[in-house]
Backbone bond lengths (Angstrom), bond angles and torsions (degrees), N, CA, C in turn:
res aa  C-N    CA-C-N  psi(-1)  N-CA   C-N-CA  omega(-1)  CA-C   N-CA-C  phi
1 M - - - 1.476 - - 1.525 109.63 -
2 A 1.332 115.39 137.43 1.467 119.39 -179.39 1.520 110.74 -70.86
3 S 1.310 115.84 148.70 1.458 120.49 176.25 1.510 110.19 -73.47
4 R 1.348 116.28 139.92 1.456 117.99 -178.96 1.529 111.41 -70.18
5 N 1.335 117.25 -9.75 1.458 120.65 178.14 1.525 113.43 -75.98
6 E 1.325 117.18 -3.33 1.456 119.97 -178.95 1.532 111.62 -64.36
7 L 1.293 118.25 -30.64 1.459 121.05 176.38 1.523 108.79 -102.81
8 P 1.322 117.73 135.02 1.467 119.92 179.58 1.523 110.81 -68.91
9 R 1.305 115.50 162.12 1.468 119.68 177.46 1.517 109.58 -112.23
10 R 1.305 114.34 152.17 1.459 120.56 -179.89 1.519 108.30 -137.21
11 A 1.315 115.81 156.45 1.468 119.92 178.57 1.524 109.83 -69.38
12 L 1.327 115.95 134.01 1.464 121.29 176.83 1.522 108.52 -89.54
13 G 1.328 115.51 86.25 1.458 120.53 -178.74 1.510 111.72 58.76
14 T 1.320 115.72 -131.52 1.465 121.68 -178.48 1.521 112.78 -100.14
15 T 1.356 117.31 9.04 1.467 120.05 -174.99 1.527 112.80 -70.30
16 G 1.325 116.99 -25.29 1.451 120.04 -172.68 1.518 112.40 86.15
17 L 1.330 117.37 -6.77 1.463 121.73 177.46 1.523 108.98 -77.80
18 M 1.322 116.17 136.29 1.459 121.49 177.33 1.528 107.97 -105.75
19 V 1.331 115.20 119.23 1.462 119.75 -173.29 1.522 110.97 -129.44
20 T 1.313 114.95 157.65 1.456 120.74 174.60 1.532 109.18 -75.40
21 P 1.344 117.48 156.71 1.460 120.21 -178.80 1.514 113.50 -68.01
22 V 1.343 117.11 -11.85 1.460 122.20 174.60 1.519 108.29 -117.44
23 C 1.322 115.76 139.15 1.460 123.47 -179.46 1.528 108.39 -123.06
24 L 1.322 117.11 137.26 1.463 120.93 176.65 1.517 110.27 -76.14
25 G 1.335 116.89 117.83 1.455 121.94 175.61 1.519 110.22 -89.15
26 C 1.323 117.07 128.08 1.459 120.99 -170.56 1.531 114.45 -104.88
27 A 1.317 118.35 10.31 1.462 118.76 178.54 1.530 112.08 -55.31
28 P 1.352 119.28 -48.53 1.460 117.71 -179.80 1.516 114.07 -65.40
29 L 1.339 117.19 -22.22 1.458 119.50 178.38 1.522 111.71 -71.06
30 G 1.321 117.35 -11.88 1.455 121.57 174.42 1.509 113.08 -80.00
31 D 1.337 116.64 2.86 1.468 122.92 179.50 1.537 109.63 57.24
32 M 1.333 115.31 73.91 1.467 122.34 -176.12 1.529 109.82 -120.28
33 P 1.347 117.93 73.22 1.465 120.67 -176.27 1.517 114.02 -63.78
34 D 1.326 117.65 -27.70 1.460 119.52 178.69 1.530 111.27 -66.26
35 T 1.324 116.69 -29.82 1.463 121.05 179.66 1.517 112.11 -87.95
36 F 1.328 116.39 -45.31 1.466 120.33 -171.10 1.527 114.53 -102.68
37 A 1.326 116.64 -7.37 1.469 121.93 179.10 1.526 112.53 69.81
38 Y 1.324 116.96 20.32 1.467 120.75 173.49 1.526 108.43 -157.84
39 S 1.334 115.23 158.89 1.463 121.44 178.40 1.518 110.07 -104.61
40 V 1.318 116.00 158.71 1.462 121.90 176.75 1.526 107.60 -126.87
41 P 1.338 117.78 108.54 1.467 120.18 179.09 1.526 111.36 -59.94
42 E 1.320 115.56 152.85 1.456 119.75 -174.86 1.523 112.96 -60.03
43 E 1.335 118.47 -45.71 1.462 119.48 -175.80 1.527 111.15 -63.33
44 R 1.327 116.81 -37.26 1.464 118.89 177.66 1.518 110.64 -66.75
45 A 1.313 116.21 -38.83 1.467 119.82 176.88 1.525 110.76 -62.16
46 L 1.322 116.65 -44.03 1.466 120.16 179.97 1.530 110.93 -63.60
47 E 1.325 117.18 -39.86 1.461 120.60 178.14 1.530 110.71 -63.44
48 T 1.320 115.59 -37.32 1.468 119.85 179.42 1.524 110.59 -66.65
49 V 1.324 117.10 -42.65 1.464 120.73 179.18 1.528 110.31 -65.85
50 R 1.327 116.80 -41.67 1.473 119.56 177.63 1.526 110.31 -59.67
51 A 1.323 116.40 -42.85 1.470 120.36 178.83 1.523 110.71 -64.61
52 A 1.325 116.77 -36.52 1.463 120.11 -179.98 1.524 111.47 -65.62
53 F 1.321 116.52 -39.31 1.459 120.21 -179.49 1.531 112.58 -71.04
54 D 1.333 116.93 -11.11 1.461 120.09 -177.68 1.528 111.18 -131.24
55 G 1.332 116.87 23.45 1.455 120.12 -173.46 1.511 113.84 -120.00
56 P 1.328 116.45 -162.71 1.466 121.28 -172.91 1.524 114.38 -79.41
57 I 1.338 117.71 -6.45 1.468 122.15 -176.32 1.527 108.64 -114.77
58 N 1.327 117.53 125.40 1.473 118.90 -173.64 1.520 113.53 -105.47
59 F 1.332 118.50 7.48 1.463 122.03 -175.27 1.527 108.26 -121.21
60 I 1.328 116.56 128.23 1.461 122.84 -178.31 1.518 108.66 -126.27
61 D 1.331 116.58 132.41 1.466 122.17 -175.85 1.525 109.88 -123.50
62 T 1.332 116.25 127.36 1.453 120.70 177.23 1.526 109.21 -137.98
63 A 1.322 117.48 -167.92 1.468 121.46 179.92 1.514 109.57 -161.07
64 A 1.324 115.58 153.97 1.457 120.61 177.10 1.527 111.55 -61.28
65 S 1.334 116.60 -30.90 1.460 120.88 -174.79 1.519 113.88 -85.08
66 Y 1.326 120.03 -9.68 1.459 120.99 -177.80 1.525 109.35 -71.79
67 G 1.333 114.27 104.03 1.460 118.58 -174.26 1.508 112.20 68.89
68 D 1.346 116.82 21.60 1.469 122.95 -176.61 1.528 110.90 50.49
69 G 1.332 114.83 50.15 1.459 120.78 177.02 1.517 114.30 102.49
70 E 1.339 117.65 -11.60 1.463 120.16 -175.17 1.518 111.96 -65.84
71 A 1.330 118.87 -41.09 1.463 120.35 178.94 1.527 110.60 -62.81
72 E 1.325 117.23 -44.41 1.466 120.43 178.55 1.525 110.81 -63.48
73 R 1.321 116.89 -40.94 1.473 119.97 -179.64 1.523 110.69 -60.65
74 R 1.335 116.62 -43.35 1.464 120.60 -179.26 1.533 110.74 -66.50
75 I 1.311 116.67 -42.40 1.472 119.59 176.86 1.527 109.73 -62.53
76 G 1.325 116.03 -40.83 1.460 120.73 -179.54 1.515 113.67 -62.29
77 I 1.325 117.32 -32.75 1.465 120.57 176.80 1.521 110.06 -60.34
78 V 1.341 116.16 -44.12 1.469 120.21 -178.89 1.519 110.31 -70.90
79 I 1.324 117.69 -38.72 1.468 120.34 177.66 1.530 110.16 -60.33
80 K 1.331 116.56 -40.95 1.462 119.92 178.40 1.525 110.40 -65.28
81 E 1.327 117.30 -41.13 1.473 121.06 177.28 1.527 111.57 -56.85
82 L 1.342 115.07 -40.73 1.459 120.91 -174.47 1.529 112.85 -87.13
83 G 1.325 116.64 -8.98 1.459 119.97 -178.49 1.515 112.99 78.71
84 G 1.329 116.88 22.40 1.465 121.91 179.04 1.518 110.81 133.14
85 V 1.317 115.17 173.68 1.458 120.46 176.73 1.532 108.57 -71.95
86 P 1.328 119.01 127.79 1.466 120.62 -179.13 1.527 111.92 -57.41
87 E 1.309 115.76 147.82 1.457 120.92 179.41 1.531 110.24 -58.08
88 G 1.319 115.30 135.43 1.455 120.49 178.86 1.505 114.81 90.23
89 V 1.341 117.73 -10.85 1.465 121.04 177.92 1.529 109.17 -89.74
90 V 1.318 116.27 137.35 1.463 122.20 177.81 1.525 108.16 -110.21
91 L 1.319 116.28 127.81 1.461 122.32 -179.24 1.525 109.49 -119.98
92 A 1.311 116.07 125.10 1.464 121.66 178.29 1.520 109.57 -117.76
93 T 1.332 115.61 145.97 1.459 120.22 172.09 1.521 108.89 -136.72
94 K 1.334 116.12 -177.60 1.464 120.23 -174.97 1.515 109.67 -134.69
95 A 1.326 115.13 139.26 1.455 121.07 177.00 1.519 108.88 -89.06
96 D 1.341 116.08 130.88 1.462 121.33 -171.86 1.517 113.20 -121.17
97 R 1.323 113.97 156.77 1.459 121.01 169.18 1.527 108.93 -63.72
98 D 1.320 117.66 165.28 1.465 121.46 174.02 1.526 107.60 -70.05
99 L 1.310 117.48 117.99 1.459 121.01 -174.27 1.521 112.94 -69.37
100 K 1.318 116.89 -20.04 1.472 119.80 -179.77 1.519 112.14 -89.18
101 T 1.326 117.06 -43.01 1.465 120.39 -174.94 1.527 112.84 -101.56
102 G 1.319 116.88 -18.45 1.457 120.34 -176.01 1.513 113.73 83.23
103 E 1.325 117.97 1.86 1.468 120.45 -178.75 1.531 110.90 -59.20
104 F 1.339 115.83 130.12 1.466 121.23 -177.21 1.525 108.70 -134.45
105 T 1.322 115.25 57.24 1.456 122.16 -175.10 1.526 110.73 -104.78
106 G 1.330 115.39 175.23 1.453 119.77 174.56 1.512 111.19 -62.17
107 D 1.334 116.74 -40.89 1.463 120.07 178.91 1.528 110.43 -61.97
108 Q 1.320 116.74 -39.07 1.457 119.84 179.55 1.531 111.10 -66.66
109 M 1.329 117.76 -36.95 1.459 119.82 177.50 1.520 110.60 -61.86
110 R 1.309 116.10 -41.91 1.466 119.14 179.49 1.527 110.35 -66.63
111 R 1.332 117.03 -40.32 1.469 119.66 177.35 1.524 110.80 -63.21
112 S 1.324 116.33 -41.45 1.458 120.68 -179.62 1.524 110.88 -62.03
113 V 1.322 116.54 -45.80 1.460 120.52 179.71 1.522 110.80 -65.55
114 E 1.316 117.17 -42.02 1.464 120.11 -179.82 1.523 111.30 -63.86
115 R 1.344 116.73 -38.34 1.465 119.09 176.75 1.525 110.74 -66.52
116 S 1.344 116.97 -40.26 1.466 120.09 177.78 1.522 110.88 -59.53
117 L 1.317 117.04 -44.10 1.467 120.86 178.08 1.521 110.75 -58.84
118 R 1.318 115.67 -43.34 1.468 120.19 -178.67 1.535 111.27 -66.84
119 L 1.334 116.84 -47.28 1.457 120.61 -177.60 1.523 111.95 -67.39
120 L 1.332 116.52 -36.27 1.459 120.98 -178.61 1.525 113.03 -83.74
121 N 1.330 116.39 -7.02 1.477 121.10 -178.12 1.529 111.29 60.20
122 L 1.341 115.40 46.11 1.460 121.98 179.70 1.521 110.46 -127.38
123 D 1.329 116.05 162.00 1.462 119.64 175.44 1.525 112.23 -112.47
124 R 1.348 116.41 -1.88 1.459 120.81 173.47 1.515 108.12 -157.25
125 L 1.330 116.20 158.90 1.456 121.71 -176.07 1.521 109.94 -121.93
126 Q 1.333 116.24 131.30 1.459 120.21 -176.27 1.529 112.54 -68.31
127 L 1.328 116.47 -42.05 1.463 120.83 -175.78 1.518 108.61 -148.12
128 V 1.321 116.06 126.36 1.465 121.57 178.87 1.529 108.53 -128.42
129 Y 1.330 115.36 132.18 1.459 121.53 177.81 1.534 110.91 -102.27
130 L 1.308 115.79 142.96 1.465 121.03 164.25 1.519 106.17 -73.02
131 H 1.322 117.79 116.68 1.458 121.93 -168.25 1.529 112.51 -103.65
132 D 1.313 115.17 132.50 1.470 122.73 175.24 1.530 113.68 52.19
133 P 1.334 118.90 49.09 1.463 120.14 -179.05 1.524 113.53 -66.73
134 E 1.341 118.12 -9.61 1.467 119.83 177.26 1.523 112.45 -66.15
135 H 1.358 116.70 -9.16 1.462 119.64 178.58 1.525 112.49 -82.76
136 A 1.321 117.50 2.96 1.465 122.48 173.02 1.521 107.14 -146.07
137 S 1.317 117.15 167.53 1.459 119.41 -179.00 1.530 110.44 -76.00
138 F 1.306 115.47 151.66 1.461 122.19 177.20 1.526 109.82 -57.51
139 E 1.313 115.94 -42.65 1.465 121.01 -178.25 1.524 111.36 -63.73
140 E 1.330 116.23 -40.47 1.465 119.77 -179.46 1.522 111.38 -65.65
141 L 1.301 116.94 -46.15 1.460 120.01 -175.82 1.520 112.23 -71.43
142 N 1.330 117.09 -27.51 1.460 120.83 -178.71 1.521 113.44 -97.90
143 A 1.307 117.46 5.22 1.465 121.08 179.09 1.526 110.41 -70.32
144 P 1.347 117.86 156.58 1.470 120.08 175.95 1.524 111.15 -53.93
145 G 1.322 116.20 130.49 1.459 120.81 -178.18 1.509 114.16 81.17
146 G 1.329 116.99 2.09 1.450 120.95 -176.50 1.525 113.74 -83.94
147 A 1.319 114.87 -168.69 1.463 121.47 -173.88 1.528 112.54 -60.46
148 V 1.317 116.58 -44.42 1.463 119.77 -176.97 1.522 110.48 -65.74
149 E 1.324 116.51 -46.23 1.462 119.71 -179.81 1.526 110.60 -59.91
150 A 1.325 117.07 -38.25 1.468 120.05 179.88 1.527 111.21 -63.22
151 L 1.329 116.90 -41.84 1.458 119.79 179.41 1.529 111.36 -67.82
152 V 1.330 116.09 -39.08 1.465 119.52 177.67 1.524 110.19 -62.47
153 R 1.321 116.87 -40.26 1.466 119.64 178.91 1.518 111.59 -66.53
154 L 1.326 117.12 -38.20 1.460 120.11 176.36 1.526 110.63 -62.65
155 K 1.314 116.01 -34.00 1.468 119.82 175.66 1.523 110.07 -68.29
156 E 1.320 117.09 -43.39 1.464 121.14 178.60 1.529 111.14 -62.93
157 E 1.325 116.53 -32.28 1.465 121.31 179.36 1.530 112.27 -77.72
158 G 1.328 117.23 -10.20 1.453 120.80 -179.77 1.517 114.56 87.25
159 V 1.331 116.70 4.01 1.464 120.19 177.30 1.527 109.76 -72.30
160 I 1.327 115.61 -37.30 1.462 123.63 176.00 1.523 107.82 -113.36
161 E 1.314 117.22 132.07 1.463 119.81 178.16 1.530 112.11 -85.05
162 H 1.333 116.67 -41.92 1.460 120.77 -177.18 1.519 109.23 -138.46
163 L 1.344 115.71 149.55 1.452 121.56 -174.27 1.524 110.62 -119.96
164 G 1.328 115.17 132.86 1.457 121.17 177.49 1.515 110.88 -129.24
165 V 1.338 116.06 178.38 1.459 121.22 179.24 1.521 108.66 -136.68
166 A 1.341 116.09 140.25 1.465 120.88 -174.60 1.523 111.30 -140.78
167 P 1.341 117.02 72.25 1.461 119.14 173.40 1.529 110.80 -83.33
168 G 1.342 115.45 -174.93 1.450 120.76 172.38 1.520 111.20 -97.50
169 P 1.339 117.72 -72.90 1.466 120.38 -176.27 1.530 112.75 -57.92
170 I 1.316 116.14 139.00 1.457 121.38 -174.90 1.524 112.29 -64.39
171 D 1.318 118.12 -39.07 1.465 118.61 -179.58 1.522 111.45 -63.88
172 V 1.330 116.67 -31.05 1.463 120.66 177.56 1.526 110.39 -70.26
173 V 1.338 116.98 -43.77 1.470 119.89 178.62 1.523 110.20 -58.88
174 I 1.324 116.39 -46.27 1.464 120.35 -177.51 1.525 110.84 -61.11
175 R 1.328 116.96 -41.74 1.468 119.54 -178.65 1.525 110.86 -61.21
176 Y 1.332 116.76 -40.16 1.458 119.74 179.07 1.523 111.29 -71.67
177 V 1.319 117.69 -41.67 1.468 120.74 178.85 1.523 110.45 -58.74
178 E 1.317 116.82 -39.04 1.466 121.03 -176.51 1.523 113.05 -69.41
179 T 1.332 118.63 -9.68 1.468 120.06 175.42 1.526 111.21 -74.48
180 G 1.325 117.57 -20.17 1.455 121.28 -179.16 1.517 114.60 82.12
181 A 1.330 117.81 7.58 1.467 120.61 -175.53 1.524 113.43 -89.34
182 Y 1.333 117.12 -8.71 1.461 119.94 -169.45 1.520 111.85 -121.49
183 E 1.321 114.94 141.94 1.462 121.01 179.90 1.523 112.86 -96.83
184 V 1.330 117.10 -20.40 1.467 122.28 -177.57 1.524 108.41 -139.74
185 A 1.328 116.17 143.75 1.467 121.55 175.32 1.517 108.98 -129.27
186 I 1.331 115.77 138.11 1.463 121.04 177.04 1.526 109.61 -104.54
187 T 1.307 116.26 137.96 1.452 121.86 166.03 1.520 107.36 -126.04
188 H 1.335 117.35 150.38 1.466 119.15 -177.14 1.523 110.57 -139.28
189 N 1.312 115.11 137.63 1.465 123.43 178.46 1.525 114.15 64.18
190 R 1.322 117.27 4.79 1.453 120.63 -173.35 1.534 113.44 -115.10
191 Y 1.323 116.40 6.75 1.455 120.11 172.88 1.526 107.50 -143.69
192 T 1.326 114.39 84.35 1.461 122.08 -175.92 1.525 108.74 -136.06
193 L 1.307 115.78 -179.58 1.458 120.37 176.62 1.522 112.27 -56.29
194 V 1.333 117.91 -28.53 1.466 120.31 -174.29 1.527 114.11 -114.69
195 N 1.309 117.41 1.43 1.473 118.88 179.30 1.524 109.97 -146.91
196 R 1.334 117.16 129.35 1.466 121.36 -176.17 1.531 111.79 -124.56
197 T 1.303 117.37 25.99 1.457 119.00 -176.66 1.524 113.06 -65.55
198 A 1.333 118.56 -14.98 1.468 121.10 178.55 1.524 112.31 -84.06
199 E 1.317 118.20 -1.05 1.463 120.84 -178.24 1.533 113.11 -51.79
200 P 1.340 120.14 -45.60 1.473 119.36 178.20 1.526 112.89 -61.12
201 L 1.320 116.96 -35.68 1.466 120.45 178.23 1.516 110.69 -65.44
202 L 1.324 117.01 -43.66 1.456 120.17 179.68 1.524 110.81 -60.51
203 R 1.321 117.01 -38.16 1.472 120.36 178.37 1.518 110.94 -65.24
204 V 1.334 117.04 -46.82 1.462 121.05 -178.81 1.525 110.89 -62.99
205 C 1.331 116.89 -44.08 1.465 120.08 -179.33 1.527 111.21 -64.89
206 A 1.324 117.22 -39.27 1.464 120.13 178.45 1.520 110.76 -62.82
207 E 1.329 116.98 -39.99 1.463 121.27 179.88 1.526 111.46 -66.51
208 R 1.324 116.95 -32.51 1.469 121.23 -174.12 1.531 113.64 -100.25
209 G 1.318 117.56 -1.10 1.457 119.77 -179.58 1.515 114.03 73.43
210 V 1.333 116.78 23.37 1.463 121.81 178.44 1.528 108.48 -93.52
211 A 1.310 116.91 130.35 1.461 120.65 -179.99 1.521 110.66 -72.28
212 V 1.324 116.27 146.21 1.460 122.10 176.37 1.519 109.16 -111.53
213 A 1.328 115.58 127.77 1.457 121.77 170.20 1.523 106.45 -106.11
214 N 1.320 116.17 110.97 1.459 121.30 -175.44 1.524 109.42 -94.70
215 A 1.325 115.94 110.18 1.455 120.81 -175.67 1.524 111.54 -97.10
216 A 1.320 114.35 153.65 1.469 123.13 174.74 1.528 113.53 61.95
217 P 1.342 118.35 54.90 1.462 119.93 178.40 1.520 112.87 -65.31
218 Y 1.351 116.36 -16.73 1.464 120.23 178.19 1.534 111.99 -94.29
219 G 1.345 116.36 6.56 1.459 118.72 -179.16 1.508 112.82 61.91
220 S 1.327 116.63 34.65 1.473 127.72 -178.20 1.520 112.12 77.91
221 G 1.331 119.51 6.17 1.458 119.46 170.76 1.521 116.29 144.84
222 M 1.318 117.85 -30.12 1.464 119.54 -173.69 1.522 113.02 -63.36
223 L 1.340 117.48 -36.10 1.456 120.63 -178.10 1.525 112.19 -80.91
224 A 1.325 117.03 1.64 1.464 120.90 173.36 1.524 110.50 -109.34
225 K 1.330 115.79 -47.76 1.466 120.69 -175.55 1.523 112.98 -87.72
226 G 1.339 116.57 -19.29 1.461 119.99 -176.60 1.518 110.74 98.46
227 P 1.348 117.38 151.70 1.462 120.90 -173.94 1.523 114.43 -70.13
228 D 1.328 117.96 -22.74 1.464 119.14 179.48 1.523 111.04 -81.84
229 A 1.329 116.77 -36.48 1.467 120.29 178.63 1.523 111.97 -76.54
230 Y 1.350 116.75 -31.37 1.470 120.40 -175.57 1.533 108.90 -147.53
231 P 1.328 117.28 82.00 1.475 120.72 -175.46 1.530 113.64 -81.99
232 R 1.333 115.88 47.67 1.463 120.76 179.71 1.523 109.19 -125.73
233 Y 1.339 116.23 145.36 1.460 121.14 176.12 1.519 107.44 -135.49
234 A 1.323 115.42 131.88 1.470 121.10 179.81 1.518 111.54 54.01
235 Y 1.341 115.41 46.48 1.455 123.36 170.85 1.514 114.25 71.05
236 Q 1.324 118.32 18.13 1.464 120.16 176.69 1.524 109.35 -148.41
237 Q 1.334 115.35 168.15 1.453 120.57 -179.17 1.526 110.28 -59.35
238 A 1.326 116.14 131.14 1.470 120.60 179.22 1.517 110.43 -79.54
239 S 1.319 115.91 152.33 1.464 120.77 178.41 1.527 109.78 -72.19
240 P 1.340 117.91 155.78 1.471 120.34 176.92 1.525 112.12 -57.14
241 E 1.344 116.95 -35.89 1.460 120.55 179.83 1.524 111.34 -65.01
242 L 1.327 116.55 -42.21 1.454 120.16 -179.92 1.530 110.80 -68.33
243 I 1.312 116.42 -40.93 1.464 120.23 177.96 1.524 110.64 -59.12
244 E 1.320 117.13 -44.02 1.458 120.43 179.85 1.527 111.08 -65.42
245 R 1.324 116.95 -39.58 1.462 120.50 178.93 1.535 110.45 -62.02
246 V 1.328 116.72 -42.32 1.461 119.92 -179.78 1.527 110.38 -68.66
247 R 1.330 117.40 -34.87 1.470 119.35 174.79 1.534 110.61 -58.98
248 Q 1.319 116.82 -40.88 1.465 120.16 178.79 1.531 110.94 -65.27
249 L 1.318 116.04 -42.09 1.470 119.35 177.94 1.527 110.93 -62.74
250 A 1.329 116.45 -42.15 1.460 120.44 179.78 1.527 110.95 -62.58
251 A 1.330 116.57 -38.75 1.464 120.34 179.92 1.528 111.03 -65.17
252 I 1.323 116.60 -40.44 1.472 120.34 177.94 1.524 110.06 -63.86
253 C 1.334 116.26 -45.23 1.463 120.16 179.34 1.524 110.90 -60.69
254 E 1.328 117.14 -42.38 1.460 120.76 179.73 1.527 111.06 -61.87
255 R 1.326 116.42 -40.24 1.465 120.12 179.54 1.529 111.17 -63.06
256 H 1.331 117.35 -31.80 1.462 121.56 178.99 1.530 112.20 -89.38
257 G 1.335 117.00 -1.48 1.452 119.73 -178.89 1.509 113.80 72.33
258 V 1.335 116.68 29.01 1.460 122.19 -177.57 1.528 109.47 -118.34
259 P 1.315 119.94 128.46 1.467 120.69 175.40 1.537 110.61 -61.32
260 L 1.323 115.78 139.59 1.462 119.73 177.02 1.527 110.53 -54.94
261 A 1.321 117.03 -39.34 1.465 120.78 -179.10 1.522 111.78 -61.76
262 A 1.333 117.83 -37.75 1.466 120.53 178.63 1.513 110.91 -65.47
263 A 1.336 116.80 -42.72 1.465 120.03 178.61 1.521 110.59 -64.45
264 A 1.329 117.29 -42.13 1.464 120.72 -179.13 1.522 111.19 -64.26
265 L 1.326 116.97 -41.70 1.462 120.43 -179.44 1.521 111.23 -70.68
266 Q 1.326 116.68 -45.13 1.464 119.24 -176.58 1.522 112.50 -74.76
267 F 1.333 118.24 -20.25 1.468 119.58 171.62 1.526 109.68 -55.74
268 S 1.324 116.23 -41.17 1.464 121.22 179.49 1.523 111.49 -77.09
269 I 1.333 116.95 -47.77 1.458 121.14 -174.68 1.527 111.85 -61.73
270 R 1.325 117.27 -36.80 1.468 120.38 -173.39 1.526 112.87 -75.23
271 D 1.329 117.73 -11.56 1.459 120.58 178.66 1.530 108.87 -79.99
272 P 1.330 118.48 118.06 1.469 120.14 -175.94 1.519 113.49 -64.82
273 R 1.322 117.78 -15.07 1.467 120.87 178.84 1.527 112.19 -81.10
274 V 1.315 117.63 -11.77 1.468 122.12 -179.42 1.524 109.11 -96.10
275 G 1.319 116.53 118.55 1.457 120.79 -178.33 1.514 113.01 -75.86
276 T 1.328 116.37 -39.98 1.461 121.40 176.93 1.515 108.13 -155.41
277 T 1.313 116.13 157.73 1.460 122.19 -179.15 1.518 108.66 -118.64
278 I 1.328 116.54 121.49 1.461 122.12 -175.21 1.523 110.21 -90.12
279 V 1.327 115.37 122.63 1.460 121.78 -178.69 1.519 109.29 -123.03
280 G 1.313 116.92 124.03 1.453 120.45 176.47 1.517 110.92 -72.42
281 M 1.325 116.44 133.04 1.465 121.44 179.62 1.514 108.90 -139.31
282 T 1.328 115.95 142.67 1.464 119.93 -176.00 1.519 113.25 -129.80
283 K 1.342 117.41 6.59 1.465 121.20 177.45 1.520 108.85 -134.22
284 P 1.333 117.69 143.22 1.473 120.02 -177.85 1.519 113.27 -56.12
285 E 1.324 117.27 -39.40 1.462 120.02 -176.70 1.519 113.19 -67.32
286 R 1.323 116.88 -17.84 1.470 120.05 -179.18 1.532 111.74 -67.11
287 L 1.331 117.61 -25.27 1.463 119.94 -179.39 1.520 110.37 -61.20
288 A 1.332 116.90 -53.41 1.465 121.19 -179.56 1.522 111.00 -67.51
289 Q 1.334 116.41 -38.35 1.466 119.69 179.34 1.524 111.09 -62.76
290 T 1.324 116.58 -40.75 1.462 120.19 179.93 1.522 111.00 -68.71
291 A 1.330 116.73 -38.15 1.462 119.66 176.04 1.527 110.55 -61.19
292 E 1.332 117.00 -38.20 1.466 120.47 177.32 1.518 110.96 -65.20
293 L 1.330 117.64 -42.97 1.468 121.11 178.43 1.523 110.77 -62.44
294 A 1.326 115.69 -34.64 1.466 120.07 -177.86 1.514 112.65 -70.87
295 T 1.319 117.19 -23.83 1.469 120.95 -174.85 1.530 113.09 -114.20
296 L 1.323 117.45 0.86 1.456 120.90 -179.79 1.525 110.74 -62.77
297 P 1.329 119.27 130.01 1.469 120.14 177.65 1.530 111.16 -62.28
298 I 1.318 116.03 131.74 1.457 122.03 178.98 1.528 108.33 -123.75
299 P 1.328 118.46 127.91 1.465 120.33 -179.38 1.523 111.35 -65.13
300 D 1.324 116.24 140.43 1.463 120.72 -179.67 1.525 112.19 -57.86
301 A 1.318 116.62 -30.04 1.463 120.62 -176.64 1.522 112.83 -66.07
302 L 1.331 117.34 -18.33 1.465 119.51 -178.25 1.521 112.25 -67.16
303 W 1.329 116.48 -40.84 1.462 120.02 -170.35 1.527 113.82 -62.55
304 P 1.318 121.29 -47.88 1.472 118.83 178.54 1.524 113.10 -63.54
305 E 1.325 118.10 -30.14 1.460 119.46 177.33 1.529 110.97 -67.40
306 L 1.324 116.17 -40.29 1.463 119.66 177.30 1.525 110.67 -65.69
307 E 1.323 116.34 -41.82 1.466 120.19 -179.23 1.520 111.30 -63.11
308 A 1.316 116.82 -34.61 1.461 120.38 -179.44 1.524 111.29 -64.35
309 V 1.325 117.46 -31.56 1.462 121.20 177.95 1.525 110.82 -75.75
310 V 1.325 115.94 -41.87 1.466 119.84 -176.29 1.519 110.95 -72.31
311 G 1.341 117.54 -52.04 1.460 121.75 178.58 1.512 112.45 51.76
312 L 1.293 116.29 -139.64 1.464 121.60 -179.05 1.516 112.18 -70.09
313 A 1.340 116.81 -18.04 1.465 118.76 179.27 1.518 111.20 -59.34
314 G 1.331 115.83 -25.93 1.456 118.99 179.50 1.508 113.72 -70.15
315 D 1.329 117.10 -9.22 1.460 120.74 178.74 1.525 112.61 -101.98
316 D 1.319 116.68 10.88 1.452 121.36 -177.92 1.522 110.03 -61.60
317 P 1.339 118.76 118.97 1.469 120.65 -175.77 1.517 113.97 -79.42
318 E 1.346 118.90 3.25 1.445 118.99 -174.95 1.530 113.28 -63.36
319 T 1.330 117.21 -19.46 1.462 120.05 -178.87 1.520 111.44 -56.34
320 D 1.317 118.14 -30.99 1.453 118.92 -174.09 1.516 114.01 -71.17
321 R 1.303 116.98 3.72 1.462 117.14 171.44 1.527 110.69 -85.57
322 W 1.355 116.54 -10.92 1.446 121.17 -179.13 1.516 110.64 -86.73
323 K 1.302 115.21 139.28 1.466 120.22 176.51 1.526 108.56 -119.68
324 K 1.320 116.09 164.28 1.457 119.76 -179.12 1.524 109.84 -68.96
């Protein structure tokens, strides 16, 4: 097993947490075939989590809603095996609305956090995000006694160490970041080689000292596997125009001797405004492979050639119609 010291660590904003530039995203470990178009058997998921706790990546990201608790349950099995989260590993989860009723109240936030603690076999959580707040109004969630106040109180009680926010649409993320209540913000599928709609968020977070966790640098798979092997972006069928654009990017990368996946991952990592990049992985060997992609030397000449293909297309706001 590779040493987790193979990847350097950096401060995650003002949290004081030291994390690797790549974070293991655990959504697929929740066995969500409707979202990802494939299943992940439990034993393979457990092997992946075990490898993560002893590998080159020290940051793990999950959520209450991933498989409606299944991802947390699987992670919790390994935590129980090990007698706790290994020293130096950072584990984040997300507090969710009730997936059956849609309830997004303060009481529901407390229930969500309490279930996460139980499933993960923990008595406190290092980092918890308010997840998908676009499913309720800003006013409702920020009202006295509402979801936000409940999470802040859990932080004051020491149940949560740090608080983040993880909406979908960029304008929603920015509105929450501007309240000053959050130390970390997640964006997904919106800051990749082919889409830059998160650019305004990155600017706002940099100005305010809020860390950015950039999720899905492969656009859910196409920028890693290639458009012919996986013609999907952000969990749905990609447009013919996007597929052709990615084919052009892949051809440029091939000419430079660089895997498309390495360029897609390092596009995110090399941006100083990005604190960590969340990559979904479902096999133990992917941990070391991803660390290699993150550190593979890439010639400087590659980047302007890729930018010339993307151009203004990278600012296409259509991504915000996608939800998690």
